[in-house]
N, C-alpha and C positions, 0 to 999 in steps of 0.2 A: 237366318237367314230369315228375314222378315214377313208375318204371315202376305203379304196380300202379294208379297213377293211368290209364296209357297204356290198362290193361286194362278198366275201368270208362265209361271216355268217352264211349263211346257209347249207354250206358245210361240209360233214363228218366230224369229225376231227378235226375243225375250232373252233376257240377259239377267241374272243375279244382282253385280255391285251396279251400285249407283255413279262409283265414281270414274267419270269417262276416261284419264289416265290410262286408269287400272285394266281397263275393260278391251280382251283380244277376243279375238275369231266372231264368227256372223251372230252367233245367239242361232243356231241351228240345228245342235246336234241333240237337247234332249226333246226337239223338235220328232225331229227324223227318230228318234231314240222310239216315243213315244207314236209315230205310226207302226211302224214297223212290229211292236210288240201287242197294240193293238190288230194288224192284219192277221198275228197268230192267236187269239182272242184271248190275248193276256193283258194284265194290269202294270201299271208301273206309277208308283207312290214317291213320296220323299216326305223323311220326318225332319225336324231342325230348328236348333233350337240358337237363338242369338245368338253371336260370340263363341259357341260351341261347336257348330258345323250341324252339315248337312250327310241324312243316311237314306240313298235311295236302295229304291228295292223294286225287283223284278219280278213276277210269277210268273209261268206259264204254264198252258193245262201239257197234260203227258200223255197222249193217246196210243201210244204204242203197249200192252198188256202183257208184264210178264207173265213168262208159264203159269208161275205159283202163285198169280191170282187170280180172285173168281169175281165173276164180273158185277156182283154184287158189291165184292171190294172196290172195286173198281170205280163203282157207279156211287159211292158213296165218298171215295176221293175226290172225283170231280164234283161231286157238290160242293164239297171245299174250297173248291178252288175257287168257286163260283160264288 
């Protein structure tokens, strides 16, 4: 995916393909996904190489503290997520 498309891919009605005939859908999937992820204090991003493909990442914070994790360790973990 070209760099100019990466910046816009999470926008409403945006599609990665420039070929009109190859496009399907409304261009809302990644927009909706971003809205959901951000509503949960998360992050979403993409790494892409033209001609090789794209990898999408979602990172969500974990707020439930397992019994074996101390408050200090959890605070460090949350810091890493930000």
